[in-house]
C-alpha positions in Angstrom: 2.6 -3.1 0.1 5.9 -2.3 -1.6 4.1 0.2 -3.9 2.3 1.8 -0.9 5.5 2.2 1.1 7.2 3.8 -1.9 4.2 6.2 -2.4 4.3 7.2 1.3 8.1 7.8 1.0 7.6 10.0 -2.0 4.5 11.9 -0.9 4.4 11.8 2.9 2.0 14.7 3.1 -0.8 12.7 1.7 -3.1 11.1 4.3 -3.0 7.3 3.6 -5.7 5.0 5.1 -5.3 1.3 4.7 -8.5 -0.8 4.9 -8.3 -4.5 5.8 -10.9 -7.2 5.9 -11.5 -8.5 9.4 -11.9 -12.0 8.0 -8.2 -12.2 7.1 -7.4 -12.7 10.7 -4.2 -14.6 10.2 -2.6 -11.9 8.1 -3.7 -8.7 9.8 -0.9 -8.4 12.3 1.7 -9.4 9.7 0.4 -6.6 7.5 0.4 -4.2 10.4 4.0 -5.0 11.3 5.0 -4.3 7.7 3.2 -1.0 7.6 3.6 0.5 11.1 7.0 2.1 10.4 5.3 4.0 7.6 1.8 4.7 8.8 0.1 5.7 12.1 -1.6 2.7 13.7 -4.9 4.5 13.7 -4.8 4.8 10.0 -5.0 1.0 9.5 -8.7 0.2 9.5 -10.4 -3.2 9.7 -14.0 -3.5 8.4 -16.4 -6.2 9.5 -18.5 -8.2 7.1 -20.4 -11.5 6.8 -18.7 -14.8 7.3 -19.2 -17.3 4.5 -19.6 -14.6 1.9 -17.4 -16.1 -0.8 -18.9 -17.1 -4.2 -18.3 -20.7 -3.5 -20.4 -20.4 -0.4 -23.3 -20.1 -2.8 -25.2 -17.4 -0.9 -25.4 -14.5 -3.3 -27.5 -12.4 -0.8 -24.6 -12.6 1.7 -22.0 -11.8 -1.0 -23.8 -8.7 -2.2 -24.5 -7.6 1.4 -20.8 -8.1 2.3 -19.8 -5.9 -0.7 -22.3 -3.2 0.4 -20.9 -3.3 3.9 -17.4 -2.8 2.6 -18.4 0.1 0.3 -20.4 1.8 3.1 -17.3 1.5 5.3 -15.2 3.3 2.7 -17.8 6.0 2.2 -17.7 6.6 6.0 -14.0 7.3 5.7 -14.7 9.9 3.1 -11.6 9.4 0.9 -10.6 11.6 -2.0 -9.7 8.5 -4.0 -9.7 4.7 -3.5 -7.0 2.4 -4.6 -7.9 -1.3 -4.7 -4.7 -3.4 -4.8 -6.3 -6.7 -5.8 -9.9 -6.8 -7.1 -10.4 -10.3 -8.5 -10.7 -12.0 -5.2 -13.4 -13.8 -3.1 -14.1 -17.0 -5.2 -13.2 -19.4 -2.4 -12.3 -17.1 0.6 -14.1 -14.3 2.4 -12.2 -11.6 0.6 -14.7 -8.9 -0.3 -14.1 -6.5 -3.3 -16.5 -4.4 -5.5 -16.8 -1.1 -7.3 -20.0 0.9 -7.6 -22.4 -1.1 -5.4 -23.1 2.2 -3.6 -23.0 5.7 -5.1 -19.6 7.0 -4.0 -18.2 10.5 -3.9 -14.7 9.4 -4.8 -13.0 8.0 -7.9 -11.5 4.5 -7.9 -8.1 3.2 -9.1 -7.5 -0.6 -9.4 -4.2 -2.5 -9.9 -4.6 -4.4 -13.2 -2.5 -7.6 -13.2 -3.7 -9.7 -16.1 -6.7 -11.2 -17.8 -5.3 -14.7 -17.9 -8.6 -16.5 -17.0 -10.3 -14.7 -19.9 -7.3 -15.7 -22.2 -7.6 -19.4 -21.1 -11.3 -19.9 -20.2 -11.0 -23.7 -20.8 -8.5 -23.9 -17.9 -10.0 -21.4 -15.4 -13.7 -20.7 -16.2 -15.4 -24.1 -16.9 -17.0 -24.0 -13.5 -20.2 -21.9 -13.6 -19.5 -20.3 -10.2 -15.9 -19.4 -11.2 -17.2 -18.0 -14.5 -19.8 -15.8 -12.8 -17.4 -14.6 -10.2 -14.8 -13.7 -12.8 -17.3 -11.9 -15.1 -18.6 -9.8 -12.1 -15.2 -8.9 -10.9 -14.1 -7.8 -14.4 -17.2 -5.7 -14.7 -16.1 -4.0 -11.5 -12.7 -3.4 -13.2 -14.5 -1.7 -16.0 -16.2 0.7 -13.6 -12.9 2.0 -12.2 -11.8 5.4 -13.4 -8.1 4.3 -13.4 -6.3 1.0 -13.9 -2.7 0.7 -12.8 -1.3 -1.9 -15.1 1.8 -3.9 -14.1 3.0 -4.2 -17.7 2.5 -2.6 -21.1 1.1 -6.0 -22.2 -1.6 -6.0 -19.5 -2.6 -2.5 -20.6 -2.8 -3.5 -24.2 -4.6 -6.7 -23.4 -7.3 -5.0 -21.5 -8.0 -2.6 -24.3 -8.2 -5.6 -26.7 -10.8 -7.3 -24.6 -12.7 -4.0 -23.7 -12.1 -1.4 -26.4 -15.0 0.7 -25.0 -13.3 1.2 -21.6 -13.7 4.9 -20.8 -11.2 5.1 -17.9 -7.4 5.6 -18.0 -4.9 2.8 -18.0 -1.3 3.6 -16.9 1.6 1.2 -16.9 3.2 1.5 -13.4 5.3 -1.7 -13.9 6.6 -3.2 -10.6 9.7 -3.4 -8.5 12.0 -5.8 -6.8 12.6 -5.7 -3.0 16.1 -4.6 -2.1 16.6 -7.8 -0.2 16.9 -9.6 -3.6 20.6 -9.3 -4.3 23.5 -11.6 -5.0 24.9 -13.5 -2.0 28.5 -14.4 -2.2 29.2 -16.7 0.7 27.2 -19.9 1.3 25.0 -20.0 4.4 24.6 -23.0 6.7 21.0 -23.3 5.5 22.1 -23.5 1.8 24.8 -26.0 2.5 22.3 -28.3 4.3 19.8 -27.9 1.4 22.5 -28.5 -1.3 23.7 -31.6 0.6 20.2 -32.9 1.0 19.5 -32.7 -2.8 23.0 -33.3 -4.0 23.2 -29.9 -5.7 26.3 -28.5 -7.3 25.3 -27.0 -10.6 21.6 -26.7 -11.5 19.0 -25.1 -13.7 16.3 -23.3 -11.6 12.6 -22.6 -12.1 10.3 -21.1 -9.5 6.5 -21.0 -10.0 3.2 -22.3 -8.7 1.9 -25.6 -10.2 -0.7 -24.0 -12.4 -1.0 -25.6 -15.9 0.2 -22.4 -17.6 3.4 -22.5 -15.6 4.5 -25.2 -18.0 6.7 -27.4 -15.8 6.0 -30.5 -18.1 7.5 -28.7 -21.1 10.6 -27.8 -19.2 11.1 -31.4 -18.1 10.6 -32.4 -21.7 13.2 -29.8 -22.8 15.6 -31.1 -20.1 15.3 -34.6 -21.5 16.4 -33.3 -24.9 19.7 -32.0 -23.4 22.8 -34.0 -24.0 23.5 -36.6 -21.4 26.7 -34.7 -20.5 24.7 -31.6 -19.6 22.1 -33.6 -17.6 24.8 -35.4 -15.6 26.4 -32.0 -14.8 23.3 -30.0 -14.1 20.2 -30.9 -12.2 16.8 -29.4 -12.8 15.3 -27.7 -9.7 11.6 -26.7 -9.3 10.7 -24.4 -6.4 7.0 -24.0 -5.6 4.4 -25.2 -3.1 3.0 -28.2 -4.9 1.1 -31.2 -3.6 1.9 -35.0 -3.6 -0.2 -35.8 -6.7 1.4 -33.2 -8.9 4.9 -34.2 -7.8 4.0 -37.9 -8.5 2.7 -37.1 -12.0 5.7 -34.9 -13.0 8.1 -37.5 -11.7 6.3 -40.2 -13.7 6.5 -38.0 -16.8 10.2 -37.6 -16.2 10.7 -41.3 -15.9 8.7 -41.9 -19.2 11.2 -39.5 -20.9 14.1 -41.6 -19.6 15.3 -39.2 -16.9 16.9 -40.5 -13.7 15.0 -39.9 -10.4 17.8 -37.8 -8.9 18.0 -35.4 -11.9 14.8 -33.6 -11.1 14.3 -31.9 -7.7 11.1 -30.7 -6.3 11.8 -28.5 -3.2 8.3 -27.5 -2.2 8.0 -24.3 -0.2 11.3 -22.8 0.9 12.3 -19.7 2.9 12.7 -16.4 1.1 16.4 -16.2 2.2 17.0 -19.7 0.7 15.3 -18.7 -2.5 17.6 -15.7 -2.8 20.6 -17.9 -2.3 19.3 -20.4 -4.9 18.9 -17.5 -7.4 22.5 -16.5 -6.6 23.9 -20.0 -7.0 22.0 -21.3 -10.0 23.8 -21.8 -13.4 20.7 -20.7 -15.2 17.2 -19.5 -14.4 14.7 -20.7 -17.0 11.2 -19.1 -16.8 8.9 -21.2 -19.1 5.5 -19.8 -18.2 3.0 -19.5 -21.0 1.4 -16.3 -19.8 2.1 -13.6 -17.1 1.1 -10.2 -16.1 4.7 -9.2 -15.2 6.8 -12.2 -14.3 8.4 -11.0 -11.1 10.6 -14.1 -10.5 12.6 -13.0 -13.6 13.4 -9.7 -12.0 14.3 -11.3 -8.7 16.6 -13.7 -10.4 18.3 -10.9 -12.4 18.8 -8.9 -9.2 20.6 -11.9 -7.7 22.9 -12.1 -10.8 21.4 -15.3 -12.3 21.6 -15.7 -16.1 18.0 -15.6 -17.2 16.1 -17.0 -20.2 12.4 -16.8 -20.6 9.3 -17.4 -22.8 8.6 -15.1 -25.7 4.9 -14.7 -24.8 2.7 -12.1 -23.2 4.6 -9.5 -21.1 7.8 -11.4 -20.8 9.7 -9.9 -23.9 9.2 -6.4 -22.4 10.4 -7.6 -19.0 13.5 -9.5 -20.3 14.2 -7.0 -23.1 16.7 -9.3 -24.8 15.7 -11.3 -27.9 18.7 -13.6 -27.4 17.3 -14.7 -24.0 13.8 -15.7 -25.3 12.4 -19.0 -26.5 9.0 -20.5 -27.6 7.6 -22.1 -24.4 5.5 -24.5 -26.4 8.5 -25.9 -28.2 10.7 -28.2 -26.0 13.4 -28.2 -28.7 13.6 -24.4 -28.7 13.9 -24.3 -24.9 16.6 -27.1 -24.9 18.6 -25.3 -27.6 18.5 -22.0 -25.6 19.6 -23.8 -22.4 22.4 -25.6 -24.3 23.7 -22.3 -25.8 23.9 -20.5 -22.4 25.4 -23.5 -20.4 27.9 -24.1 -23.2 29.3 -20.5 -23.2 30.6 -18.8 -20.2 30.6 -15.5 -22.2 27.0 -15.9 -23.1 26.1 -16.4 -19.4 28.1 -13.4 -18.4 26.3 -11.3 -21.0 22.9 -12.4 -19.6 24.0 -11.5 -16.1 25.3 -8.1 -17.1 22.1 -7.4 -19.1 19.9 -8.6 -16.2 21.6 -6.3 -13.8 21.0 -3.3 -16.1 17.5 -4.4 -16.9 16.3 -4.9 -13.3 17.4 -1.3 -12.4 14.5 -0.1 -14.6 12.0 -1.8 -12.3 12.0 0.0 -8.9 9.1 0.7 -6.6 10.2 4.3 -6.5 9.6 4.6 -10.2 6.3 2.7 -9.9 5.2 5.0 -7.1 6.0 8.1 -9.0 4.0 7.0 -12.0 1.1 5.8 -9.8 0.9 9.0 -7.8 0.8 11.1 -11.0 -2.0 8.9 -12.4 -4.0 9.0 -9.2 -3.7 12.8 -8.9 -5.0 13.0 -12.4 -8.4 11.5 -11.5 -8.7 13.5 -8.3 -7.9 16.9 -9.8 -8.1 18.6 -6.4 -11.9 18.5 -6.2 -14.7 16.1 -5.1 -17.9 15.8 -7.0 -19.8 15.4 -3.6 -19.4 13.9 -0.2 -21.4 10.9 0.9 -22.5 11.4 4.5 -22.6 8.4 7.0 -26.4 8.6 7.2 -26.8 8.7 3.4 -24.5 5.7 3.0 -26.3 3.8 5.7 -29.7 4.5 4.1 -28.4 3.5 0.7 -27.0 0.3 2.1 -30.3 -0.8 3.6 -32.2 0.1 0.5 -29.9 -2.1 -1.6 -29.7 -5.1 0.8 -31.1 -8.1 -1.1 -34.8 -8.6 -0.2 -34.2 -12.3 0.3 -31.7 -11.7 3.2 -33.3 -13.3 6.2 -34.4 -11.1 9.2 -31.6 -12.8 11.3 -29.1 -11.9 8.6 -30.4 -8.3 8.5 -30.0 -8.1 12.3 -26.4 -9.3 11.9 -25.8 -6.8 9.1 -27.2 -4.0 11.4 -24.8 -4.9 14.2 -21.9 -5.0 11.7 -22.8 -1.5 10.5 -22.7 -0.3 14.1 -19.2 -1.8 14.7 -17.9 -0.4 11.3 -19.2 3.0 12.2 -17.2 2.8 15.5 -14.1 1.8 13.5 -14.5 4.8 11.1 -15.0 7.2 14.0 -18.5 8.4 13.1 -19.8 11.2 15.3 -22.2 9.1 17.4 -19.3 6.7 18.2 -16.7 9.2 19.3 -19.3 11.2 21.3 -20.4 8.2 23.3 -19.0 8.4 26.8 -17.4 5.6 28.9 -15.0 5.1 31.8 -11.8 3.1 31.3 -9.8 2.0 34.4 -6.1 2.2 33.7 -3.8 0.1 35.9 -0.3 1.5 35.9 2.6 2.8 38.1 1.2 6.3 37.9 3.2 9.3 39.0 6.6 7.5 39.4 10.0 7.4 37.9 9.1 4.5 35.7 8.9 4.1 32.0 5.5 2.5 32.2 4.2 5.4 34.2 5.5 7.9 31.6 4.1 5.8 28.8 0.6 5.7 30.5 0.7 9.5 31.2 1.6 10.3 27.6 -1.1 8.1 26.0 -3.9 9.1 28.4 -3.3 12.8 28.1 -5.2 12.6 24.8 -8.2 10.7 26.2 -8.3 12.0 29.7 -12.1 12.3 30.0 -12.4 8.5 29.7 -9.5 7.4 32.0 -9.7 6.5 35.7 -6.1 5.9 37.0 -5.6 2.9 39.2 -2.2 2.8 41.1 -0.5 0.6 43.7 -0.5 1.5 47.4 3.2 1.1 47.9 4.5 2.8 44.8 8.3 3.4 44.9 10.1 6.3 43.5 7.0 8.5 43.5 7.2 12.0 42.1 6.3 14.8 44.4 3.8 16.5 42.2 0.6 14.7 41.5 -0.9 15.3 38.1 -4.0 13.1 38.6 -6.3 11.8 41.3 -5.2 8.2 41.8 -7.3 5.3 42.9 -5.0 2.8 44.8 -5.8 -0.8 44.5 -2.9 -3.2 44.9 0.6 -3.7 46.4 3.5 -4.2 44.0 5.5 -6.3 46.4 2.7 -8.4 47.8 -0.2 -8.7 45.4 -1.5 -12.2 46.0 -4.9 -10.5 46.2 -5.9 -8.1 43.4 -9.5 -7.8 44.5 -8.9 -4.1 45.4 -8.8 -3.4 41.6 -12.2 -5.1 41.2 -13.6 -3.0 44.1 -12.5 0.2 42.4 -14.2 -0.9 39.1 -17.5 -1.4 40.9 -17.2 1.7 43.0 -16.4 3.9 40.0 -18.8 2.0 37.7 -16.1 1.5 35.1 -17.0 0.2 31.7 -13.6 -1.5 30.9 -10.1 -2.0 32.3 -6.6 -1.5 30.8 -3.8 -3.3 32.6 -0.1 -2.3 32.0 2.0 -5.4 32.6 5.6 -6.0 33.4 7.1 -8.8 35.3 7.9 -6.8 38.4 4.4 -5.3 38.8 2.2 -8.4 39.5 2.4 -12.0 40.6 1.1 -13.7 37.4 -1.2 -16.2 39.2 -2.9 -13.3 40.9 -3.1 -11.4 37.6 -4.7 -14.5 36.0 -7.3 -14.7 38.8 -8.1 -11.0 38.2 -8.6 -11.4 34.5 -10.9 -14.5 35.1 -12.9 -12.4 37.6 -13.2 -9.5 35.1 -14.4 -12.0 32.5 -17.0 -13.4 34.9 -18.2 -9.9 35.6 -18.4 -9.3 31.8 -16.0 -6.3 32.0 -14.0 -5.8 28.8 -10.3 -6.2 29.6 -7.3 -4.9 27.8 -3.7 -5.9 28.6 -0.5 -4.2 27.4 2.7 -6.2 27.8 5.9 -4.2 28.1 7.9 -7.5 28.1 7.2 -11.1 27.3 10.6 -12.5 28.1 10.5 -14.7 31.2 13.1 -13.9 33.9 16.1 -16.1 33.9 16.2 -16.5 37.7 15.3 -20.0 38.5 13.3 -19.1 41.6 11.1 -16.6 39.8 7.6 -18.0 39.5 6.4 -15.3 37.1 6.2 -17.2 33.8 4.2 -16.2 30.8 2.6 -19.6 30.6 0.9 -19.0 34.0 -1.3 -16.4 32.2 -2.2 -18.5 29.1 -5.7 -19.5 30.2 -6.5 -16.0 31.4 -5.2 -14.1 28.4 -7.5 -15.8 25.9 -10.4 -14.2 27.9 -9.1 -10.6 27.4 -10.7 -8.5 24.7 -7.4 -7.4 23.4 -3.7 -7.9 24.2 -1.4 -5.2 23.0 2.3 -5.9 22.4 5.2 -3.9 20.9 6.9 -6.4 18.6 6.5 -9.5 16.4 8.7 -11.4 18.9 6.0 -10.7 21.5 3.4 -12.1 19.2 5.5 -15.3 18.6 6.0 -15.8 22.4 2.3 -15.5 23.1 1.5 -17.8 20.2 3.7 -20.4 21.8 1.5 -20.5 24.9 -1.7 -20.7 22.8 -2.6 -17.0 22.8 -2.9 -15.4 19.3 -6.5 -14.5 18.2 -6.8 -11.4 20.4 -3.1 -10.2 20.2 -2.5 -6.9 18.4 0.6 -4.9 17.6 0.7 -1.5 19.2 3.6 0.9 18.5 5.3 2.3 21.6 4.6 5.9 20.7 6.4 9.1 21.4 5.6 12.8 22.1 6.1 15.6 19.6 8.7 18.2 20.6 9.8 21.4 19.1 13.3 20.8 17.7 16.2 23.2 17.4 16.3 25.0 14.1 20.1 24.6 13.9 22.0 21.4 13.8 25.2 21.0 15.9 28.4 21.5 13.8 29.1 18.2 12.1 32.8 18.3 13.1 32.0 18.8 16.9 31.9 15.0 17.5 29.5 15.2 20.4 27.9 12.0 21.6 24.9 11.7 24.0 23.3 8.8 25.8 19.9 8.7 27.5 18.0 6.6 30.1 18.0 5.6 33.7 21.5 5.1 35.1 21.3 1.3 35.7 23.5 -1.8 35.2 23.2 -3.4 31.7 22.5 -0.1 30.1 26.1 0.0 28.9 27.1 3.5 30.2 30.3 2.3 31.7 31.2 0.5 28.4 30.4 3.7 26.6 32.9 5.6 28.8 35.5 3.0 28.1 34.8 3.4 24.3 35.4 7.2 24.7 38.8 6.4 26.3 39.7 4.1 23.5 38.7 6.8 21.0 40.8 9.3 22.8 43.8 7.0 22.7 43.3 6.4 18.9 43.2 10.1 18.2 39.5 9.9 17.3 38.1 11.7 20.4 34.4 12.5 21.0 32.7 14.4 23.8 30.2 12.5 25.8 27.1 13.8 27.7 25.2 11.2 29.7 21.6 12.5 30.1 20.9 9.6 32.5 18.9 10.2 35.6 19.2 8.5 39.0 16.5 5.8 39.2 16.2 6.5 42.9 15.7 2.8 43.8 15.6 1.8 47.5 18.7 -0.4 47.2 20.8 2.4 45.8 21.8 0.5 42.7 21.5 3.5 40.4 23.5 5.7 42.8 26.3 3.1 43.0 26.3 2.8 39.2 26.7 6.6 38.8 29.5 6.7 41.2 31.3 3.8 39.6 30.9 5.5 36.2 32.4 8.8 37.5 35.3 6.9 39.0 35.9 5.0 35.8 36.0 8.3 33.7 38.5 9.7 36.3 40.7 6.5 36.2 40.8 6.6 32.4 41.7 10.2 32.4 38.7 11.5 30.5 36.7 13.2 33.2 36.8 16.4 31.2 35.3 14.7 28.2 32.3 13.2 30.0 29.4 15.3 31.4 27.0 13.7 33.8 23.3 14.9 34.0 21.7 12.6 36.5 18.8 14.6 37.9 15.3 13.6 36.7 14.4 16.1 33.9 11.2 16.9 32.1 10.8 15.3 28.7 11.2 18.6 27.0 14.5 19.4 28.8 15.8 15.9 28.1 15.1 16.2 24.3 16.6 19.7 24.3 19.9 18.4 25.7 20.0 15.4 23.4 19.4 17.6 20.3 22.8 19.3 21.0 24.6 16.0 20.1 25.7 14.8 16.7 24.9 11.2 17.6 22.8 9.6 20.4 23.9 6.2 21.5 22.0 3.4 23.4 24.9 1.1 24.4 22.6 -1.5 26.1 24.4 -4.8 27.1 21.2 -6.9 27.6 17.5 -6.4 28.2 14.4 -8.5 28.6 12.0 -5.7 27.5 10.2 -5.9 24.2 10.8 -2.4 23.2 12.7 0.7 24.5 10.9 3.8 25.5 14.2 5.6 26.0 15.3 5.2 22.4 12.2 7.1 21.2 13.4 10.2 23.0 16.6 10.0 20.9 14.6 9.7 17.7 12.4 12.5 18.9 15.4 14.7 19.3 15.9 14.6 15.5 19.5 13.4 15.6 21.1 10.2 14.3 20.7 7.3 16.8 22.9 4.3 17.2 22.0 1.1 19.1 23.6 -2.1 20.1 22.5 -5.3 18.3 19.8 -6.4 20.7 16.2 -7.4 20.0 14.8 -4.6 22.2 15.6 -2.3 19.3 14.2 -4.5 16.5 11.1 -2.3 16.1 13.2 0.8 15.3 15.9 -1.0 13.3 15.1 0.9 10.1 15.3 4.3 12.0 18.6 3.7 13.8 22.1 2.7 13.1 23.2 -0.7 14.6 26.6 -0.8 16.2 28.9 -3.8 15.5 28.7 -5.1 19.1 28.2 -4.3 22.8 31.9 -4.3 24.0 33.8 -1.0 24.3 36.0 -1.6 21.2 32.9 -2.4 19.1 31.2 0.7 20.5 34.2 2.9 19.7 34.5 1.5 16.1 30.9 2.0 15.3 30.6 5.4 16.8 33.7 6.7 14.9 32.4 5.3 11.6 29.0 7.0 12.2 30.5 10.3 13.2 32.5 10.3 10.0 29.3 9.6 8.0 27.5 12.4 9.8 30.3 14.8 9.0 30.1 14.0 5.2 26.3 13.6 5.3 26.6 10.2 3.7 23.6 8.5 2.1 23.0 5.9 4.9 22.6 8.8 7.4 20.4 10.8 5.0 18.0 7.9 4.3 17.8 6.8 7.9 17.1 10.4 8.9 14.3 10.7 6.4 12.7 7.5 7.7 13.0 8.7 11.3 11.3 12.0 10.4 8.3 10.2 8.9 8.2 7.8 11.9 8.1 10.7 14.3 4.9 11.9 12.7 3.4 8.5 12.6 4.2 7.5 16.2 2.8 10.5 18.0 1.0 9.4 21.1 -2.2 11.0 19.7 -2.4 8.2 17.2 -1.8 5.5 19.8 -4.4 6.9 22.1 -6.9 7.3 19.3 -6.4 3.6 18.3 -6.7 2.3 21.8 -10.0 4.2 22.4 -11.3 2.9 19.2 -10.6 -0.7 20.3 -12.3 0.0 23.6 -15.4 1.3 21.9 -15.5 -1.8 19.6 -15.3 -4.1 22.6 -18.1 -2.2 24.4 -20.2 -2.5 21.2 -19.4 -6.2 21.1 -20.7 -6.5 24.6 -24.4 -5.7 23.8 -26.5 -8.4 25.4 -30.0 -9.3 24.4 -32.1 -7.7 27.2 -35.6 -8.2 25.9 -37.0 -9.8 22.8 -40.7 -10.5 23.1 -42.2 -12.9 20.6 -44.2 -11.0 18.0 -47.2 -13.2 18.8 -47.3 -12.0 22.4 -47.3 -8.2 21.7 -50.6 -6.5 22.0 -52.0 -4.4 19.1 -54.8 -1.9 18.7 -54.6 -1.1 15.0 -52.9 -4.2 13.6 -53.6 -7.7 12.5 -51.4 -10.6 13.4 -50.2 -12.5 10.3 -47.9 -15.3 11.3 -44.5 -13.8 11.8 -45.7 -10.2 11.7 -48.2 -7.6 12.7 -49.6 -5.6 9.9 -51.3 -2.2 10.4 -55.0 -2.1 9.4 -54.8 1.2 7.5 -56.5 3.1 10.3 -54.6 5.4 12.5 -53.6 3.8 15.8 -51.0 1.8 17.7 -49.7 -1.2 15.7 -47.5 -2.6 18.5 -47.1 -1.7 22.2 -45.8 -3.3 25.4 -44.4 -5.4 27.0 -44.0 -3.1 30.2 -40.6 -4.2 31.5 -38.2 -2.9 34.2 -34.8 -1.8 33.0 -31.8 -0.8 35.2 -29.6 2.3 34.4 -27.3 2.0 31.5 -26.8 2.2 27.7 -29.4 0.5 25.5 -30.0 -0.1 21.8 -33.3 -0.9 20.1 -33.3 -2.9 16.9 -36.8 -3.0 15.3 -37.6 -4.9 12.1 -40.3 -3.5 9.8 -41.4 -3.3 6.2 -43.1 -0.2 4.7 -45.8 -1.4 2.3 -47.3 2.1 1.9 -46.8 5.4 3.7 -49.6 7.9 3.3 -47.6 10.6 5.1 -44.8 10.9 7.6 -46.8 10.7 10.7 -45.9 7.1 11.5 -43.6 6.8 14.5 -41.7 4.6 16.9 -41.5 5.6 20.6 -39.9 4.2 23.7 -41.6 5.3 26.9 -41.6 4.5 30.6 -44.3 4.6 33.3 -47.1 3.5 31.0 -46.3 6.1 28.4 -45.9 9.0 30.9 -42.2 9.6 30.1 -40.8 9.6 26.5 -37.3 8.2 26.1 -37.1 8.0 22.3 -39.4 9.3 19.6 -38.7 9.3 15.9 -40.7 9.2 12.7 -41.0 6.4 10.1 -40.3 8.0 6.8 -39.6 6.9 3.2 -35.9 6.9 4.2 -36.3 4.7 7.3 -34.4 1.4 6.8 -35.8 -2.1 7.3 -33.7 -2.5 10.4 -34.2 0.5 12.7 -31.3 0.8 15.2 -31.3 3.5 17.8 -29.5 3.9 21.2 -30.5 5.6 24.4 -29.0 6.0 27.9 -30.7 6.2 31.3 -29.0 7.3 34.5 -31.8 5.8 36.7 -33.7 2.5 36.5 -37.0 2.8 34.5 -40.3 1.0 35.1 -43.0 -0.1 32.7 -40.9 0.5 29.6 -42.7 -0.2 26.3 -42.0 0.1 22.6 -44.8 1.8 20.7 -45.2 1.7 16.9 -47.9 4.2 15.7 -49.3 4.2 12.2 -51.1 7.0 10.5 -54.4 6.7 8.6 -53.9 5.1 5.2 -50.4 3.8 5.9 -49.6 0.1 5.8 -46.5 -1.3 7.6 -45.5 -4.7 8.8 -43.7 -5.1 12.2 -41.7 -8.3 12.5 -40.6 -7.7 16.1 -37.8 -6.0 18.0 -34.9 -6.6 20.4 -33.7 -4.4 23.2 -29.9 -4.8 23.8 -28.1 -3.6 26.9 -24.4 -2.7 26.9 -22.4 -4.4 29.6 
């Protein structure tokens, strides 16, 4: 992902689509949280495939079908080029990768790590399944037009194994995350760790416990060190091992005469602790026998550890220092190198200095630059051809293994349907549905504004549901509202259910904050919706329980109901963690808060004007009074700034906002800075608010505390295209890379942070420039159009998941006129006539899907057909031909506004044609 993020940063005008496997459920939200600052949420796709499709599941038909499903999904996205970041996967898990199963209209680039299993087949490929898996994946590598090698060694090695490879191989190297840097002061976590293991001085090695990682040889080398060195330095192994491997290595150390406390096995540790161990170690010894890059070497160098390493494979080019290399198969050579470095402070300092210079050559920016040039070279601005969805679907069904069971073919057909919804194929986006949207519509409320902005882009689907007693309502109605509950007294939410039935809604979206519903009532509503089989979506705007002891609204009261929802949308990882603590995780999805696009001023305000703005409803805990005090402190320190508060009156019945505004005016007057503070307290349009904010040099959000998960207000500041400063609260975590964090919430901290930032803005310092660049990219990615598009896609997927089996007559019970019943099928006789008809059923209004299973033994012409009719054949509902391109699983949908009687499925065969019909199923969408 580091390479992808650097590529996006360098070439933001390219459209990047990330494709994830639905089977990696535990990682999807983690990956999304990493990518969402850099990509629009609707550009992160998830393809469906078979469960139990790994090579170890020993079902080759499923494995091939899974690969076909994935490639068909990619074809439907119609990319100019595909980059596969890790191809040799899927031996023991359901990770699906392939190249060239389907004819594709795009070139493929693959990251090339190493060929270690081919180099050590006796260690990795003795198992027949593992060998077949590896051979097949390497053959896929050979089909790629471009390989992005992570080292010059990997590139050379591939050519040695496959000298006939016709594609290009480019060394893109790799990079080190900026978080790997030297830490000076010890943390509490490190002190606890060091005390636990008795660490003072130590030699460090981090690696998995694979045989080639060579831990035994390092233990042997350690035993050859002088007793003085062993008493002074412990040997520390970091890596997620298992009891048996630790036991064997400890036994080996004992046999070599080492004391039990001289060798330390830490197991898995946090990344922060790893960085600190790199920073504190006396020596980092990397004794691996073979690597593709050897990233831990670079991480250790970045943390100013003296590094020595093996002289094998890629490691000499990574280390680039002959004096730091040893033979990893020779314990004496390793021991002598360790002794030389630990015995000379000058030698260690040379290694540290060289490492700092060397690691600077390995950056993700450099890797991205090389990768982008290489990828452009295989695209060349043109496409050989475009694969249409129908062509890809036909090709998939033609190549599905013949031995795949009919049940598996039915599963495959349904997966294709869902995948085509995910990729926005025409039939999916054109399908109509009605989504009820429960929110505080048409009011001075952030949730109302949020709902309005998102649904503007999907208006034809949305039916607004609002409360009866909505406070702070705007005078101008922009939508027809359906009122269904009371905010203050909502023990009964059945009014919402009544609206769903009256309006014949297909699904419901509920916007949730603690003040809008009594949670036990909300839980009952969700249970009722589940019982009625109505897809339900919930968006949480906060998951922090109120501190008031008398408040019964607790997240835990919703736990049993929330697991029934189709999808729960939240705005931060903290929300995901809180829901996980109450047992809700599988249906939780990150959703960016979103923002509108605005036309920004062409000219920036003068950098020396020192103008500061704030934005949001004028309420306690927003910190506006503290900001006024900060302005007074700045004035006294001869570091003045002008302050404009674009902070509207909330208009609450209790008059809290009005009182807060008056108190702030009085404070500015008492502090003698009334002339330096402008109050704009009327409720403005979004466009006017952003226009006023854009006149400032800096926009500040001085919040004192908040229970909300994310701030909608801060997005207006970012939308204004000016630097934004926030207080160090979790509500701003999701925009931390786009904003500047002030040192605290008190007036003095606000003043200090604001003054520093104004100085950086005036000099156009690098922190301001880099944050501004990230904010510009984020503005494009967070447009409400992307959020709306993503939500509608999730609704369509849920509606597709809610197909129920409506009619599936046994094949033996279906009548035939020109067919013969042969066990599990009816075969046409070769004479023209009806092979299958019936069963004359009644169907209510709604959306239906026919799945019919057939095999074409011989088609004389294209006059064979499948029909769905009603009233004993009087009315035709569907009529389509069976041709040479018809797939073994026919899947077609139809909609009827009125109930139909005597519905039948008719399969007609022409003279001379032979087809087998295995049966069909009629599904109805709930």
